[in-house]
C-alpha positions in Angstrom: 3.8 5.6 -8.3 6.8 3.9 -9.9 10.1 4.3 -8.1 12.7 6.7 -9.7 15.7 4.6 -10.6 18.6 5.5 -12.8 21.9 3.9 -11.9 24.7 5.9 -13.5 27.1 3.0 -13.9 27.0 -0.8 -14.0 28.4 -1.3 -10.6 26.5 1.3 -8.7 23.1 -0.5 -9.0 24.2 -4.0 -8.3 27.8 -5.2 -8.5 26.7 -8.7 -9.5 24.9 -7.6 -12.6 26.6 -7.2 -15.9 25.1 -3.9 -17.3 26.5 -2.5 -20.5 24.4 0.6 -20.4 22.6 3.0 -18.0 19.0 2.3 -17.6 16.1 4.3 -16.3 12.7 3.4 -14.9 10.4 6.3 -14.6 6.9 7.4 -14.9 5.8 9.7 -17.7 2.5 11.4 -17.4 0.4 10.8 -20.6 -0.9 14.4 -20.5 2.6 15.5 -21.6 1.8 14.0 -24.9 -1.9 14.6 -25.3 -2.8 17.5 -27.6 -6.2 18.3 -26.1 -5.6 17.6 -22.4 -7.1 18.5 -20.0 -10.6 18.6 -21.6 -12.2 22.0 -21.5 -15.0 20.8 -19.2 -14.1 17.8 -17.1 -16.9 15.6 -15.8 -17.8 15.7 -12.1 -15.5 13.3 -10.1 -12.9 13.3 -12.8 -9.3 13.5 -11.7 -7.5 16.6 -13.1 -5.1 14.3 -15.0 -5.2 10.6 -16.0 -3.0 8.2 -14.1 0.6 8.1 -15.1 1.8 5.3 -17.4 5.0 3.5 -16.3 7.8 3.7 -18.9 11.2 2.0 -18.7 14.0 2.7 -21.1 17.4 0.9 -21.6 20.2 1.7 -24.1 22.4 -1.2 -25.0 25.8 -1.5 -26.4 25.7 -3.9 -29.4 27.4 -6.9 -27.8 26.1 -10.5 -27.1 26.1 -9.7 -23.3 23.4 -7.1 -24.0 20.8 -9.8 -24.4 21.4 -10.8 -20.7 21.3 -7.1 -19.7 17.9 -6.7 -21.5 16.5 -9.7 -19.6 17.7 -8.3 -16.3 16.4 -4.9 -17.1 13.0 -6.3 -18.0 12.7 -8.3 -14.9 13.7 -5.4 -12.7 11.1 -3.0 -14.4 8.3 -5.5 -14.1 9.2 -6.2 -10.5 9.0 -2.5 -9.7 5.6 -2.3 -11.4 4.3 -5.4 -9.6 3.8 -7.3 -12.9 6.0 -10.3 -12.0 3.4 -12.7 -13.5 4.5 -11.5 -16.9 8.2 -11.4 -16.2 9.3 -14.8 -17.7 7.4 -14.2 -20.9 8.5 -10.6 -21.2 12.1 -11.6 -20.6 11.9 -14.2 -23.4 10.3 -11.7 -25.8 12.8 -9.0 -25.1 15.6 -11.5 -25.4 14.5 -12.5 -28.9 13.9 -8.9 -30.0 17.3 -7.8 -28.8 19.0 -10.8 -30.4 17.4 -10.0 -33.7 18.4 -6.3 -33.4 22.0 -7.4 -32.8 22.1 -10.0 -35.5 20.2 -8.2 -38.2 19.6 -4.6 -37.4 23.2 -3.6 -36.5 25.0 -5.2 -39.4 22.4 -4.0 -42.0 22.9 -0.4 -40.8 26.7 -0.7 -40.7 26.6 0.7 -37.1 29.7 0.8 -35.1 30.0 -1.6 -32.2 30.6 1.1 -29.6 27.3 2.9 -30.3 24.3 2.5 -28.0 22.1 1.9 -31.0 19.8 -0.8 -29.6 17.2 0.5 -27.1 14.5 -1.2 -25.1 11.4 0.6 -24.1 8.7 -1.0 -21.9 5.3 0.6 -21.5 2.9 -0.8 -18.9 -0.8 -0.3 -18.7 -2.3 -3.1 -16.6 -3.0 -5.8 -17.8 -0.9 -5.0 -20.9 2.8 -4.6 -21.5 4.3 -3.2 -24.7 7.9 -4.3 -25.3 9.7 -2.3 -28.0 13.3 -2.8 -29.3 14.7 -0.3 -31.7 17.9 -0.6 -33.8 19.5 1.4 -36.7 18.7 -1.1 -39.4 15.9 -0.7 -41.9 15.5 -4.4 -42.9 12.0 -5.5 -42.3 11.6 -8.3 -39.9 10.2 -11.4 -41.6 8.4 -14.3 -39.9 9.6 -17.4 -41.7 9.4 -21.1 -41.3 12.6 -22.8 -40.3 14.1 -26.2 -40.7 13.3 -28.3 -37.6 17.0 -29.1 -37.3 18.1 -25.5 -37.6 19.8 -24.0 -34.6 18.5 -20.4 -35.2 15.8 -18.6 -37.2 12.8 -19.1 -34.8 13.0 -15.8 -32.9 9.9 -14.1 -34.3 8.0 -17.4 -34.1 8.7 -17.4 -30.4 7.7 -13.7 -30.1 4.4 -14.4 -32.0 3.5 -17.4 -29.8 4.0 -15.3 -26.6 2.2 -12.1 -27.4 -1.2 -10.8 -28.3 0.2 -9.0 -31.3 3.5 -7.9 -32.7 4.8 -5.6 -35.5 7.4 -3.1 -36.6 7.6 0.5 -37.8 10.3 2.4 -39.6 11.4 5.5 -37.6 11.5 9.0 -39.1 15.0 9.5 -37.7 16.2 6.2 -39.3 16.1 2.7 -38.1 13.1 0.7 -36.9 11.3 -0.5 -33.8 9.9 -4.0 -33.4 7.2 -4.3 -30.8 5.2 -7.0 -29.0 2.1 -6.5 -26.9 1.8 -8.9 -24.0 -1.1 -9.5 -21.6 -0.9 -10.6 -18.0 -2.4 -14.0 -17.4 -5.9 -13.8 -15.8 
């Protein structure tokens, strides 16, 4: 079972870390979301419920320091889930997705700088990890070629090279989520 962890302030969890937002690592039981669970006639030997799926959520204040917070949050969650083999790649992917959310999602939505409008959600199901970053913008992320001498513009290329698959969805309540599916090395 994943540990319950929800520091209420930046300094209560670890005074050396620079957190801009509260974060929570918790386990959500998939049956809470299933329409037809439990089945009407379980098979012999079946558990009454499927195993819980670890979920970690972090709300970020739209500041440059939030990229670092996202990396620290990702490493801490994966450590708690014993998925440390994936931590470096997951940190890189989350870092790029949060950077894109801050650079493109926030300005396009005209969001205020004090809002916790950027959110990270991590879902683990061994050997996979789903990294999702949402922001209030509705501009569609575009994978584009960049000039080799350019100092920026390669974020989605980095994400694509690190993951099994990536994509985006517009949210009903406004904004979008950009996701990347990672797989632990064998």
